VEXMIKE-427366 format. One line per field, with one value per residue: residue number from 1; residue in one letter; x, y, z of N, C-alpha, C in turn. Coordinates in Angstrom, 3 decimals, always signed. Each point is the difference from the previous one (the first is absolute). Example, Ala and Ser with C-alpha at 12.3 -4.5 7.8 and 13.67 -1.06 7.14 Angstrom:
% residues 2
num c(1;2)
residu c(A;S)
n.xx c(+13.190;-0.350)
n.yy c(-5.690;+1.050)
n.zz c(+7.800;-0.720)
ca.xx c(-0.890;+0.820)
ca.yy c(+1.190;+1.190)
ca.zz c(+0.000;+0.060)
c.xx c(+0.900;-0.770)
c.yy c(+1.200;+1.090)
c.zz c(+0.000;+0.730)
***
This chain:
% residues 71
num c(1;2;3;4;5;6;7;8;9;10;11;12;13;14;15;16;17;18;19;20;21;22;23;24;25;26;27;28;29;30;31;32;33;34;35;36;37;38;39;40;41;42;43;44;45;46;47;48;49;50;51;52;53;54;55;56;57;58;59;60;61;62;63;64;65;66;67;68;69;70;71)
residu c(M;T;D;D;R;E;I;I;Q;T;I;R;T;Q;T;L;N;L;I;Q;Q;I;T;A;Q;P;K;P;S;Y;E;L;D;G;Q;K;V;T;W;T;E;Y;L;A;R;L;V;D;V;V;N;W;C;D;Q;R;L;A;A;D;T;P;C;E;I;R;S;L;G;L;T)
n.xx c(-14.526;+0.185;+1.883;+1.345;+0.956;-1.551;+0.787;+1.226;-0.464;-1.306;+0.271;+0.802;-0.591;-0.630;+1.631;+0.571;-1.199;+0.418;+0.941;-0.829;-0.776;+0.866;+0.418;-1.025;+0.200;+0.807;+0.139;+0.165;+1.098;-0.810;-0.409;-1.262;-0.599;+1.157;-0.561;+1.344;-0.425;+0.614;-0.630;+1.671;+0.428;-1.339;-0.087;+0.174;-1.238;-0.322;+0.837;-0.004;-1.208;-0.436;+1.085;-0.511;-0.669;+0.752;+0.891;-1.792;+0.092;+0.857;-0.047;-1.462;+0.527;-0.405;+1.757;+0.506;+0.881;+0.869;+0.765;+0.794;+0.409;+1.084;+1.179)
n.yy c(+13.115;-0.269;+0.762;-1.093;+1.272;+0.808;-0.808;+0.362;+2.128;+0.694;-0.565;+1.288;+0.863;-0.064;-0.271;+1.226;+0.561;-0.918;-0.075;+0.408;-0.675;+0.050;+1.165;+0.856;-1.091;-0.354;-1.096;-1.189;-0.813;+0.134;-1.175;+0.243;-1.560;+0.878;+0.646;-0.096;+0.518;+0.699;+0.931;+0.006;-1.004;+0.726;+0.113;-1.294;-1.176;-0.024;+0.205;-1.286;+0.302;+0.309;-1.131;-0.230;+0.557;+0.121;-0.954;-0.601;+0.778;-0.852;-0.714;+0.753;-0.160;+1.305;+0.186;+1.281;-0.092;-0.024;+0.323;-0.029;-0.095;-0.234;+1.384)
n.zz c(-13.620;+0.528;-0.096;-0.019;-0.291;+0.014;-1.581;-0.853;-0.062;-0.913;-0.961;-0.345;+0.067;-0.648;-1.132;+0.239;-1.758;-1.168;-0.264;+0.145;-1.241;-0.797;+0.104;-0.160;-1.044;+0.576;-0.985;+0.400;-0.072;-1.067;-0.457;-0.436;-0.051;-0.130;+0.594;-0.220;+0.678;-0.903;+0.950;+0.376;-0.914;+0.788;+0.039;+0.169;-0.742;+1.148;+0.620;-1.113;+1.175;+0.995;+0.061;-0.416;+0.515;+1.646;-0.355;+0.606;+1.407;+0.135;-1.406;+0.207;+1.479;-0.549;-0.325;+0.667;-1.783;+0.549;-1.308;+0.255;-0.770;+0.269;-0.552)
ca.xx c(+0.587;+0.225;+1.313;+0.129;+0.543;-1.388;-1.152;+1.863;-0.102;-1.440;+0.798;+0.598;-0.943;-0.688;+1.021;+0.938;-1.549;-0.934;+1.658;-0.128;-0.632;+0.532;+1.766;-0.477;-0.782;+1.552;-0.893;+0.818;+0.130;-0.422;-0.174;-0.661;-0.212;+0.889;+0.090;+1.860;-0.441;+1.662;-0.044;+0.507;-0.236;-0.795;+0.863;+1.793;-0.725;-0.798;+1.232;+0.305;-0.997;-0.182;+0.929;-0.864;-0.085;+1.042;+0.653;-0.420;-0.150;+1.400;+0.272;-1.217;+0.397;+0.881;+1.284;+0.694;+1.478;+0.219;+1.479;+1.193;+1.231;+1.931;+0.900)
ca.yy c(-0.847;+0.014;-0.553;-0.842;+0.186;-0.060;-1.759;-0.204;+0.111;-1.320;-1.353;+0.165;+0.569;-1.441;-1.398;+0.617;-0.558;-1.149;-0.459;+1.023;-0.809;-1.611;-0.483;+0.979;-1.353;-0.771;-1.338;-1.058;-0.375;-1.647;-0.572;-0.346;-0.902;-0.575;+1.019;+0.446;+1.391;+0.390;+1.070;+0.395;-0.084;+1.160;+0.612;+0.708;+1.216;+1.652;+0.379;+0.027;+0.675;+1.708;-0.237;-0.090;+1.055;+0.828;-0.061;+0.772;+1.487;+0.822;+0.332;+0.679;+1.660;+1.156;+0.599;+1.651;-0.472;+0.798;-0.512;+1.067;+0.432;+0.270;-0.161)
ca.zz c(+0.460;+1.399;+0.304;-0.095;+1.107;+0.879;+0.721;+0.680;+1.181;+0.966;-0.225;+1.029;+1.137;-0.048;+0.510;+1.245;+2.549;+0.410;+0.461;+1.394;+0.891;+0.287;+1.259;+1.876;+0.981;-1.471;-0.261;-0.276;-1.478;+0.048;-1.551;-0.119;-1.147;-0.725;-0.573;+0.687;+0.398;+1.021;+0.727;-0.679;-1.231;-0.816;+0.468;-0.508;-1.516;-0.706;+0.286;-1.294;-1.983;+0.171;-0.431;-2.273;+0.296;+0.652;-1.696;-1.262;+0.038;-0.152;-0.857;-1.038;+0.893;-0.851;+0.828;-0.728;+1.009;-0.342;+0.562;+0.206;-0.747;+0.504;-0.663)
c.xx c(+2.011;+1.499;-0.155;+0.884;-0.708;-0.563;+1.155;-0.694;-0.807;+0.937;+0.732;-0.111;-1.429;+1.135;-0.429;-1.498;+0.327;+1.380;-0.039;-1.486;+0.244;+0.977;-1.358;-1.047;+0.672;-0.960;+0.438;-0.606;-0.997;-0.657;-1.515;-0.721;+1.066;+0.378;+0.825;-0.345;+1.525;+0.552;+1.059;+0.434;-1.173;+1.039;+1.162;-0.503;-0.448;+1.519;+0.650;-0.830;+0.749;+2.080;+0.184;-0.712;+0.653;+0.553;-0.062;-0.278;+0.877;+0.533;-0.668;+0.594;+1.172;+0.847;+0.639;+1.915;+1.002;+1.792;+1.000;+0.619;+0.592;+0.331;+1.591)
c.yy c(-0.667;-1.001;-0.978;+0.534;-0.257;-1.227;-1.040;-0.084;-1.409;-0.994;-0.312;-0.104;-1.373;-1.295;+0.482;-0.566;-1.659;-0.334;+1.544;-1.256;-1.299;+0.369;+0.424;-2.106;-0.930;-1.119;-1.423;-0.511;-1.297;-0.855;-0.777;-0.397;+0.260;+1.300;+1.401;+2.245;+0.117;+1.446;+0.105;+0.576;+0.635;+1.109;+1.048;+0.440;+1.194;+0.740;+0.522;+0.743;+1.401;+0.776;+0.219;+1.548;+1.212;-0.017;+0.994;+1.179;+0.885;-0.251;+0.545;+1.652;+0.006;+0.348;+0.001;-0.721;+1.813;+0.214;+1.385;-0.080;+0.747;+0.349;-0.156)
c.zz c(+0.183;-0.993;+0.157;+2.013;+0.936;+0.493;+1.148;+1.863;+1.044;+0.369;+1.981;+1.675;+0.365;+0.762;+1.776;+1.326;-0.281;+1.256;+1.580;+0.665;+0.620;+1.034;+0.945;+0.249;-0.650;+0.403;+0.075;-1.841;+0.265;-0.983;+0.500;-1.098;-0.856;-0.569;+1.295;+0.783;+0.746;-0.262;-0.413;-1.350;-0.138;+0.811;-0.734;-1.811;+0.438;+0.858;-1.325;-1.044;+1.143;-0.129;-1.938;+0.220;-0.367;-1.432;-1.227;+0.158;-0.106;-0.961;-0.894;+0.659;-0.559;+1.372;-1.141;+0.942;-0.119;+0.041;-0.403;-0.900;-0.362;-1.404;+0.653)
***
């Protein structure tokens, strides 16, 4: 069974692959039968997903804080 961290990493990887495909062969925005396709908005949403994944992964990453007390 996969844990949440692995799922988020998979989502991040898949989203980055989509971003790579979109930016490799950019397409114009268009409207067809009343349905609007705006590639820049789609790309922005994908970037938001990657940022969300990064935040979740960073929040789940253990960290160590060292401090020094002076007397």
